[in-house]
N, C-alpha and C positions, 0 to 999 in steps of 0.2 A: 504494500500500500504506500509506503514512504517513497519508493522509486517512482511510482506513477505521479505523485504530487510534485516531485522534483522535475519530472519531465514536463509537466504542465507549466511550472514556473519558468523553466528554460524556454519553452515555446513562446510564452508571453514576452519574454525579453527578446527573443529572436524576431518576433513580429514587430515589436516596438522599434528595435534597432533597424530593421529593414525599412519601416515607415520613416524613421528619422533620416536614414540615408537617402531615401527617395526625396524627402522634403529638402534636404541640404543641397542635393544636386539640382533639383527642379527650381528652387528659389534662387540659386546662383545663376542659372541659365536665364530665368525670367528677369532678374535684375539686370543682367548684362545685355539683354536684347529688347525686351518689351518696355522696361521702365527707364532705360537710359535717357536722360534729358528731361524726363517728366517728374522726377523727384529731386528734392534738395540733396546736397552732398551729405548732410547729416542723416537723412532718411536712407540714403544708399549705404552709408556706414552701418546703420542699424541692421539693415537687411543682410549685409555682408557678415556682420557679427552673428546674427541668427543662423545663417547658413553654416558658418563655421562651427557653432555650438551644436547644431543638429548632427553634423558629421562626426564631431568628436564623441558625442554621446552615443551615436549609432555604433561606433566601434566598441565602446565600453559595453553596451547592451548585448551585442553579439558575442563578445568575449564572456560575459556573464552566462549567457545561454549555453555556451560550450562548457563552461565549468559545472553547470548544474545538470547537464544531461548529454550523453554521447549521441552521435548520429544513428539513426535507424536506417535499415536498408532501403525502405521506400523513398526516403528523402535524399538518398545519396546522389542521384542524378541531378536533382534541383540544386543541391549544395555545390556539386561540381560545376554546373553551368554558372551558378552565381559567382563562385570563386574565379573561374577562368574568365568569365565575362567582365569581372572587375579588373582583372589583370589587363586584358586586351583593351577594354574601354578606357581604363586609366592611362595606358600607354598612348592610345589614339587621341584621347581628349587632351590630357595634360601635355603629352609629347608634342602634338601639333601646335598647341598654344605657345609652348616654349620655343619651338623652332620658328614659328611666325614672329615671335617677339624679338628674335635676334636677326630677322631679315630673311628668313627662309622663303621657299617658293610659295607663291600665292595660292596655288591649287590646294594647299593643305587646309584652306578654309572649309573645304568640303569634308575633310576627315574629322574635324572637330565635332560637328553635330552627330556624326555617326558614332564616335566614341562616347559622347554624352548619352545618346540613345541606348547604347549598350550598357552603360552604367545604370541607367534607370531600369532597364530590363533585368539586370543582375539583382538590384535591390528588390524588385517585385518577385523574382524567383526565390530570393531568400525569404520573403514574407510567405510565399507559397509553401516553402519547406516548413516554416514554423506552423502554418495552418495544418499541414499534413501530420506533423508531430502531435499537435493538439488532439486530432481525431484518433490517434493510435493509443 
C-alpha cells in the first residue's frame, strides 16, 4: 500500500513538472514573439522571470518524481521520447539561437521554432507519462 501512495505522489510531481516546463517554454516563446513591443520592459522582465522560475521548478519536480517512484514499463517509451526530445529540441532551439546571435547563417531561423516545438512536445509527453503512472 505504501508503494502505491509513493507512486501517486511521484506522478503528481511528474505532471506538475511537465506542466511547469511547458509553461516556461511557451511563455518565453510568447514573450519573444507575440508580446515584443507591446509590453513595458518591466513587464517583459517579469514574464522572463516567471518563465525562468517555471523551468527551474519543473526540473526540481521531475527530479522529485524520480526519487519517489521508479519508471514503469508502460511509460518507458513516453519517458524516452520526452528525454531525447528535450535533448534534440534543446540543441535545435538553444543551439540555433546561439549560432544566430554570433552571426550564423540566417536559415537557422527556421530551426529555432522546430526545436521549440519539440521541447513543448517533450514536456507534454512527460505529462502523459505521469498520467499513465497515475492510472497504474
